[in-house]
PASEBA-1860 file (N, C-alpha, C; in nm, 3 decimals):
! residues 187
1> XXXXXXXX> 1.466/-2.616/-5.078/1.424/-2.537/-5.194/1.511/-2.412/-5.201 ~ 1.560/-2.380/-5.316/1.635/-2.257/-5.336/1.552/-2.163/-5.422 ~ 1.600/-2.040/-5.439/1.526/-1.943/-5.518/1.513/-1.987/-5.663 ~ 1.594/-2.081/-5.709/1.587/-2.124/-5.847/1.499/-2.247/-5.866 ~ 1.444/-2.302/-5.759/1.359/-2.420/-5.770/1.216/-2.378/-5.801 ~ 1.154/-2.456/-5.885/1.015/-2.428/-5.923/0.921/-2.481/-5.815 ~ 0.812/-2.409/-5.794/0.706/-2.455/-5.704/0.573/-2.424/-5.771 ~ 0.465/-2.474/-5.712/0.332/-2.456/-5.767/0.244/-2.387/-5.665
9> XXXXXXXX> 0.172/-2.283/-5.707/0.081/-2.214/-5.616/-0.028/-2.311/-5.570 ~ -0.052/-2.313/-5.439/-0.147/-2.405/-5.381/-0.291/-2.357/-5.383 ~ -0.312/-2.231/-5.416/-0.448/-2.175/-5.422/-0.447/-2.056/-5.514 ~ -0.568/-2.012/-5.554/-0.578/-1.888/-5.630/-0.517/-1.777/-5.545 ~ -0.430/-1.696/-5.605/-0.351/-1.601/-5.528/-0.353/-1.463/-5.590 ~ -0.398/-1.361/-5.513/-0.389/-1.223/-5.563/-0.242/-1.185/-5.581 ~ -0.212/-1.116/-5.689/-0.075/-1.076/-5.719/-0.077/-0.944/-5.796 ~ 0.033/-0.874/-5.791/0.049/-0.750/-5.866/0.144/-0.776/-5.982
17> XXXXXXXX> 0.100/-0.742/-6.102/0.183/-0.760/-6.221/0.296/-0.658/-6.218 ~ 0.419/-0.705/-6.242/0.536/-0.618/-6.247/0.578/-0.603/-6.393 ~ 0.599/-0.486/-6.446/0.598/-0.355/-6.384/0.466/-0.279/-6.398 ~ 0.361/-0.341/-6.453/0.236/-0.270/-6.480/0.167/-0.218/-6.353 ~ 0.182/-0.292/-6.242/0.119/-0.250/-6.117/-0.027/-0.286/-6.107 ~ -0.077/-0.366/-6.198/-0.218/-0.406/-6.198/-0.236/-0.533/-6.116 ~ -0.354/-0.544/-6.053/-0.387/-0.663/-5.974/-0.438/-0.774/-6.066 ~ -0.403/-0.896/-6.031/-0.449/-1.013/-6.105/-0.454/-1.129/-6.005
25> XXXXXXXX> -0.536/-1.227/-6.032/-0.539/-1.348/-5.950/-0.470/-1.459/-6.030 ~ -0.363/-1.512/-5.972/-0.294/-1.625/-6.034/-0.366/-1.753/-5.990 ~ -0.403/-1.839/-6.082/-0.479/-1.959/-6.044/-0.393/-2.062/-5.971 ~ -0.458/-2.138/-5.885/-0.392/-2.251/-5.820/-0.331/-2.338/-5.929 ~ -0.213/-2.392/-5.902/-0.145/-2.475/-6.000/-0.047/-2.400/-6.086 ~ -0.043/-2.265/-6.075/0.054/-2.187/-6.151/0.195/-2.223/-6.104 ~ 0.283/-2.252/-6.199/0.422/-2.282/-6.166/0.500/-2.152/-6.160 ~ 0.591/-2.143/-6.063/0.667/-2.019/-6.045/0.802/-2.048/-5.981
33> XXXXXXXX> 0.888/-1.946/-5.989/1.018/-1.947/-5.924/1.030/-1.815/-5.847 ~ 1.080/-1.820/-5.725/1.099/-1.699/-5.645/1.223/-1.627/-5.695 ~ 1.210/-1.497/-5.726/1.326/-1.421/-5.770/1.374/-1.321/-5.665 ~ 1.286/-1.282/-5.572/1.324/-1.188/-5.466/1.225/-1.199/-5.351 ~ 1.277/-1.191/-5.230/1.193/-1.194/-5.110/1.250/-1.094/-5.011 ~ 1.191/-0.974/-5.009/1.240/-0.867/-4.922/1.124/-0.783/-4.873 ~ 1.137/-0.732/-4.751/1.038/-0.638/-4.699/0.900/-0.697/-4.679 ~ 0.889/-0.828/-4.665/0.761/-0.890/-4.641/0.684/-0.926/-4.767
41> XXXXXXXX> 0.740/-0.901/-4.885/0.676/-0.940/-5.010/0.769/-1.031/-5.088 ~ 0.712/-1.101/-5.184/0.790/-1.193/-5.266/0.763/-1.162/-5.413 ~ 0.868/-1.159/-5.492/0.856/-1.147/-5.637/0.875/-1.286/-5.696 ~ 0.777/-1.328/-5.778/0.787/-1.459/-5.843/0.789/-1.440/-5.994 ~ 0.852/-1.536/-6.059/0.856/-1.538/-6.205/0.775/-1.659/-6.252 ~ 0.678/-1.635/-6.340/0.596/-1.741/-6.397/0.613/-1.738/-6.549 ~ 0.548/-1.830/-6.617/0.549/-1.828/-6.763/0.483/-1.701/-6.817 ~ 0.401/-1.634/-6.734/0.331/-1.512/-6.776/0.404/-1.384/-6.739
49> XXXXXXXX> 0.517/-1.393/-6.667/0.592/-1.275/-6.628/0.620/-1.269/-6.479 ~ 0.653/-1.147/-6.433/0.685/-1.124/-6.292/0.562/-1.076/-6.216 ~ 0.551/-1.121/-6.089/0.440/-1.084/-6.003/0.490/-1.063/-5.861 ~ 0.426/-0.971/-5.790/0.456/-0.947/-5.649/0.343/-1.009/-5.567 ~ 0.382/-1.089/-5.468/0.288/-1.154/-5.377/0.302/-1.087/-5.240 ~ 0.191/-1.043/-5.182/0.192/-0.977/-5.051/0.216/-1.079/-4.940 ~ 0.264/-1.031/-4.827/0.296/-1.119/-4.714/0.175/-1.199/-4.667 ~ 0.055/-1.141/-4.677/-0.065/-1.212/-4.630/-0.099/-1.333/-4.716
57> XXXXXXXX> -0.037/-1.344/-4.834/-0.067/-1.453/-4.926/0.049/-1.551/-4.943 ~ 0.150/-1.542/-4.859/0.267/-1.630/-4.874/0.233/-1.777/-4.853 ~ 0.123/-1.805/-4.782/0.083/-1.945/-4.762/0.054/-2.016/-4.894 ~ 0.017/-1.941/-4.998/-0.013/-2.000/-5.129/0.110/-2.060/-5.194 ~ 0.228/-2.023/-5.145/0.352/-2.072/-5.204/0.385/-2.214/-5.160 ~ 0.315/-2.264/-5.057/0.340/-2.398/-5.007/0.443/-2.400/-4.897 ~ 0.446/-2.512/-4.826/0.532/-2.526/-4.708/0.680/-2.516/-4.742 ~ 0.722/-2.578/-4.851/0.865/-2.576/-4.887/0.911/-2.434/-4.917
65> XXXXXXXX> 0.831/-2.361/-4.993/0.867/-2.223/-5.025/0.864/-2.137/-4.900 ~ 0.765/-2.156/-4.815/0.758/-2.077/-4.691/0.878/-2.103/-4.603 ~ 0.922/-2.227/-4.594/1.040/-2.259/-4.514/1.163/-2.189/-4.571 ~ 1.174/-2.187/-4.703/1.286/-2.119/-4.768/1.284/-1.969/-4.739 ~ 1.164/-1.913/-4.730/1.150/-1.769/-4.712/1.168/-1.724/-4.568 ~ 1.168/-1.815/-4.473/1.184/-1.777/-4.333/1.309/-1.691/-4.319 ~ 1.290/-1.565/-4.280/1.401/-1.473/-4.266/1.430/-1.393/-4.392 ~ 1.391/-1.443/-4.509/1.415/-1.371/-4.634/1.312/-1.260/-4.654
73> XXXXXXXX> 1.184/-1.296/-4.647/1.076/-1.198/-4.667/1.043/-1.139/-4.531 ~ 1.141/-1.074/-4.472/1.128/-1.024/-4.336/1.018/-0.921/-4.322 ~ 0.956/-0.925/-4.208/0.854/-0.827/-4.174/0.925/-0.703/-4.120 ~ 0.855/-0.591/-4.112/0.918/-0.469/-4.063/0.980/-0.487/-3.925 ~ 1.091/-0.419/-3.904/1.158/-0.423/-3.775/1.072/-0.352/-3.671 ~ 1.092/-0.390/-3.548/1.020/-0.326/-3.439/1.061/-0.179/-3.430 ~ 0.965/-0.096/-3.391/0.992/0.046/-3.374/1.082/0.064/-3.252 ~ 1.182/0.149/-3.267/1.273/0.173/-3.154/1.199/0.241/-3.040
81> XXXXXXXX> 1.244/0.211/-2.919/1.183/0.271/-2.800/1.223/0.419/-2.792 ~ 1.147/0.493/-2.716/1.177/0.634/-2.697/1.083/0.721/-2.775 ~ 1.106/0.852/-2.768/1.017/0.946/-2.838/1.027/0.930/-2.990 ~ 0.918/0.961/-3.055/0.911/0.953/-3.201/1.014/1.047/-3.261 ~ 1.079/1.000/-3.369/1.177/1.085/-3.437/1.185/1.048/-3.586 ~ 1.253/1.131/-3.661/1.266/1.114/-3.805/1.335/0.984/-3.844 ~ 1.428/0.939/-3.762/1.500/0.815/-3.790/1.403/0.697/-3.802 ~ 1.298/0.697/-3.721/1.200/0.589/-3.726/1.129/0.587/-3.862
89> XXXXXXXX> 1.104/0.703/-3.918/1.038/0.710/-4.049/1.133/0.658/-4.156 ~ 1.259/0.699/-4.151/1.358/0.650/-4.247/1.370/0.497/-4.236 ~ 1.375/0.446/-4.113/1.385/0.301/-4.093/1.263/0.228/-4.149 ~ 1.145/0.286/-4.133/1.023/0.225/-4.188/1.031/0.219/-4.340 ~ 1.079/0.326/-4.402/1.089/0.328/-4.548/1.197/0.233/-4.599 ~ 1.295/0.203/-4.515/1.398/0.107/-4.555/1.345/-0.036/-4.562 ~ 1.220/-0.056/-4.522/1.156/-0.187/-4.533/1.077/-0.199/-4.664 ~ 1.082/-0.097/-4.749/1.010/-0.094/-4.877/1.110/-0.120/-4.990
97> XXXXXXXX> 1.072/-0.209/-5.080/1.161/-0.248/-5.189/1.092/-0.238/-5.323 ~ 1.169/-0.200/-5.424/1.126/-0.216/-5.561/1.125/-0.367/-5.585 ~ 1.017/-0.423/-5.641/1.010/-0.569/-5.656/1.108/-0.627/-5.757 ~ 1.177/-0.543/-5.832/1.274/-0.592/-5.929/1.418/-0.566/-5.887 ~ 1.440/-0.486/-5.784/1.574/-0.447/-5.743/1.590/-0.478/-5.594 ~ 1.690/-0.556/-5.555/1.703/-0.596/-5.415/1.766/-0.491/-5.323 ~ 1.722/-0.366/-5.339/1.770/-0.256/-5.256/1.649/-0.176/-5.213 ~ 1.647/-0.133/-5.086/1.531/-0.057/-5.037/1.523/0.080/-5.103
105> XXXXXXXX> 1.405/0.142/-5.094/1.381/0.269/-5.164/1.466/0.383/-5.111 ~ 1.508/0.376/-4.986/1.595/0.481/-4.931/1.734/0.469/-4.993 ~ 1.791/0.348/-4.990/1.925/0.329/-5.044/1.929/0.339/-5.196 ~ 1.814/0.321/-5.263/1.809/0.343/-5.407/1.812/0.492/-5.440 ~ 1.792/0.577/-5.340/1.792/0.722/-5.362/1.659/0.773/-5.414 ~ 1.551/0.700/-5.387/1.420/0.738/-5.437/1.348/0.840/-5.349 ~ 1.394/0.858/-5.225/1.328/0.952/-5.134/1.396/1.088/-5.148 ~ 1.318/1.186/-5.193/1.371/1.321/-5.216/1.347/1.414/-5.099
113> XXXXXXXX> 1.239/1.394/-5.025/1.206/1.488/-4.918/1.123/1.417/-4.812 ~ 1.149/1.449/-4.687/1.074/1.396/-4.573/1.047/1.511/-4.478 ~ 0.920/1.531/-4.444/0.883/1.636/-4.350/0.794/1.578/-4.240 ~ 0.828/1.610/-4.117/0.742/1.578/-4.003/0.673/1.708/-3.965 ~ 0.540/1.709/-3.970/0.467/1.829/-3.932/0.456/1.836/-3.781 ~ 0.420/1.953/-3.732/0.405/1.971/-3.587/0.306/1.870/-3.530 ~ 0.330/1.822/-3.409/0.238/1.722/-3.352/0.098/1.779/-3.329 ~ 0.000/1.690/-3.341/-0.138/1.729/-3.314/-0.165/1.723/-3.164
121> XXXXXXXX> -0.290/1.737/-3.125/-0.327/1.737/-2.982/-0.291/1.607/-2.912 ~ -0.284/1.498/-2.988/-0.247/1.368/-2.931/-0.096/1.343/-2.934 ~ -0.021/1.442/-2.984/0.124/1.429/-2.991/0.173/1.351/-3.112 ~ 0.084/1.326/-3.208/0.122/1.251/-3.328/0.149/1.346/-3.443 ~ 0.236/1.302/-3.532/0.280/1.384/-3.644/0.220/1.335/-3.776 ~ 0.186/1.428/-3.862/0.160/1.396/-4.002/0.296/1.396/-4.070 ~ 0.313/1.305/-4.164/0.440/1.290/-4.235/0.415/1.311/-4.384 ~ 0.502/1.389/-4.447/0.494/1.414/-4.591/0.624/1.367/-4.655
129> XXXXXXXX> 0.610/1.286/-4.759/0.726/1.231/-4.829/0.711/1.259/-4.977 ~ 0.821/1.298/-5.040/0.829/1.307/-5.185/0.929/1.203/-5.230 ~ 0.883/1.118/-5.321/0.971/1.013/-5.373/0.959/1.007/-5.524 ~ 1.054/0.941/-5.586/1.052/0.920/-5.729/1.064/0.772/-5.756 ~ 1.076/0.737/-5.881/1.094/0.598/-5.922/1.214/0.591/-6.016 ~ 1.263/0.470/-6.037/1.377/0.455/-6.127/1.338/0.476/-6.272 ~ 1.208/0.461/-6.304/1.160/0.483/-6.441/1.021/0.543/-6.437 ~ 0.997/0.647/-6.516/0.868/0.716/-6.513/0.752/0.628/-6.557
137> XXXXXXXX> 0.772/0.532/-6.644/0.663/0.450/-6.692/0.627/0.332/-6.602 ~ 0.692/0.321/-6.487/0.671/0.206/-6.399/0.534/0.213/-6.331 ~ 0.452/0.115/-6.358/0.320/0.108/-6.296/0.324/0.067/-6.150 ~ 0.439/0.025/-6.102/0.452/-0.015/-5.962/0.463/0.104/-5.868 ~ 0.478/0.226/-5.923/0.494/0.345/-5.840/0.389/0.358/-5.732 ~ 0.260/0.354/-5.766/0.158/0.366/-5.662/0.165/0.252/-5.559 ~ 0.204/0.134/-5.602/0.215/0.020/-5.511/0.328/0.045/-5.411 ~ 0.443/0.089/-5.461/0.558/0.116/-5.375/0.528/0.234/-5.282
145> XXXXXXXX> 0.467/0.340/-5.335/0.432/0.456/-5.251/0.332/0.417/-5.143 ~ 0.236/0.332/-5.176/0.139/0.288/-5.077/0.204/0.202/-4.970 ~ 0.300/0.119/-5.010/0.375/0.038/-4.914/0.447/0.130/-4.815 ~ 0.513/0.235/-4.865/0.581/0.331/-4.778/0.481/0.400/-4.685 ~ 0.368/0.442/-4.739/0.264/0.509/-4.660/0.216/0.419/-4.546 ~ 0.186/0.294/-4.576/0.138/0.201/-4.474/0.242/0.177/-4.365 ~ 0.367/0.163/-4.405/0.472/0.139/-4.305/0.495/0.262/-4.217 ~ 0.486/0.380/-4.276/0.501/0.503/-4.196/0.383/0.518/-4.101
153> XXXXXXXX> 0.262/0.495/-4.150/0.142/0.509/-4.066/0.135/0.404/-3.956 ~ 0.211/0.296/-3.968/0.215/0.194/-3.863/0.298/0.240/-3.742 ~ 0.375/0.348/-3.757/0.455/0.400/-3.646/0.364/0.467/-3.544 ~ 0.390/0.443/-3.418/0.301/0.495/-3.312/0.297/0.647/-3.305 ~ 0.399/0.716/-3.351/0.402/0.862/-3.344/0.345/0.932/-3.467 ~ 0.280/0.855/-3.556/0.230/0.912/-3.682/0.078/0.909/-3.686 ~ 0.019/1.024/-3.719/-0.127/1.033/-3.734/-0.168/0.998/-3.877 ~ -0.088/1.040/-3.974/-0.115/1.012/-4.115/0.012/1.034/-4.194
161> XXXXXXXX> 0.016/0.971/-4.312/0.130/0.990/-4.402/0.078/1.017/-4.542 ~ 0.150/1.102/-4.611/0.121/1.131/-4.751/0.251/1.109/-4.827 ~ 0.246/1.020/-4.926/0.364/0.990/-5.006/0.332/1.027/-5.150 ~ 0.398/1.130/-5.201/0.375/1.178/-5.336/0.491/1.138/-5.426 ~ 0.457/1.097/-5.549/0.559/1.064/-5.648/0.587/1.190/-5.730 ~ 0.715/1.224/-5.740/0.759/1.342/-5.816/0.865/1.298/-5.918 ~ 0.886/1.381/-6.017/0.981/1.346/-6.123/1.096/1.444/-6.137 ~ 1.102/1.543/-6.051/1.205/1.644/-6.061/1.283/1.650/-5.931
169> XXXXXXXX> 1.411/1.628/-5.933/1.494/1.597/-6.048/1.476/1.450/-6.090 ~ 1.505/1.420/-6.216/1.495/1.281/-6.260/1.595/1.194/-6.183 ~ 1.554/1.073/-6.150/1.642/0.980/-6.080/1.752/0.931/-6.173 ~ 1.871/0.913/-6.117/1.982/0.850/-6.189/2.049/0.751/-6.095 ~ 2.122/0.655/-6.147/2.192/0.559/-6.060/2.292/0.624/-5.965 ~ 2.333/0.748/-5.993/2.426/0.818/-5.903/2.362/0.845/-5.767 ~ 2.230/0.836/-5.758/2.159/0.864/-5.633/2.158/0.745/-5.538 ~ 2.205/0.630/-5.582/2.210/0.511/-5.497/2.315/0.532/-5.388
177> XXXXXXXX> 2.280/0.497/-5.265/2.373/0.514/-5.153/2.489/0.415/-5.164 ~ 2.592/0.438/-5.083/2.705/0.346/-5.080/2.660/0.206/-5.042 ~ 2.568/0.197/-4.945/2.515/0.067/-4.902/2.442/-0.002/-5.017 ~ 2.361/0.074/-5.089/2.290/0.020/-5.205/2.385/-0.027/-5.313 ~ 2.491/0.050/-5.335/2.591/0.012/-5.436/2.657/-0.120/-5.399 ~ 2.686/-0.138/-5.271/2.746/-0.264/-5.226/2.653/-0.380/-5.255 ~ 2.524/-0.364/-5.222/2.427/-0.473/-5.245/2.412/-0.507/-5.392 ~ 2.426/-0.407/-5.477/2.413/-0.430/-5.621/2.546/-0.468/-5.688
185> XXX> 2.654/-0.470/-5.609/2.785/-0.504/-5.664/2.842/-0.398/-5.754 ~ 2.809/-0.270/-5.725/2.855/-0.159/-5.809/2.983/-0.095/-5.757 ~ 3.039/-0.150/-5.652/3.164/-0.093/-5.600/3.282/-0.177/-5.635
END
């Protein structure tokens, strides 16, 4: 099976409508094509539009689709050994993707600010992130921000994370990193 082959959902499947960001259940038997599989989630295209499927629901795609996705919809990388540091937070955010663009939110230039607060009594840090989106009207913003929050909070050195969406300065394609430009074929 390739990303262009059609498959049928094997069960009713929770999904997020792209770009609205609203939850919907796609019924068993829905025909779809995989358009992107990154960061543990899959974007599918159906006759009704684009949808994001969470990693916990990938079984609904069927065995052939799951075999195709092995290695594509990768789960977060293991946390590096040693003391907690800012690099670990950046690496966690690099596992978050816009469901329509095959570049992580860091390389897209969506992260404007990252702060590690002083450690608490347990030696854990609160993390504050300011991020933007490629378009202000995108309903996926809270979904992407929550994905970043969950991945940051999964780090052993983090007590809590707060990810705020900001609009100043407005995002432009010039903010995409060199690595992101390569992935998008902009070089």
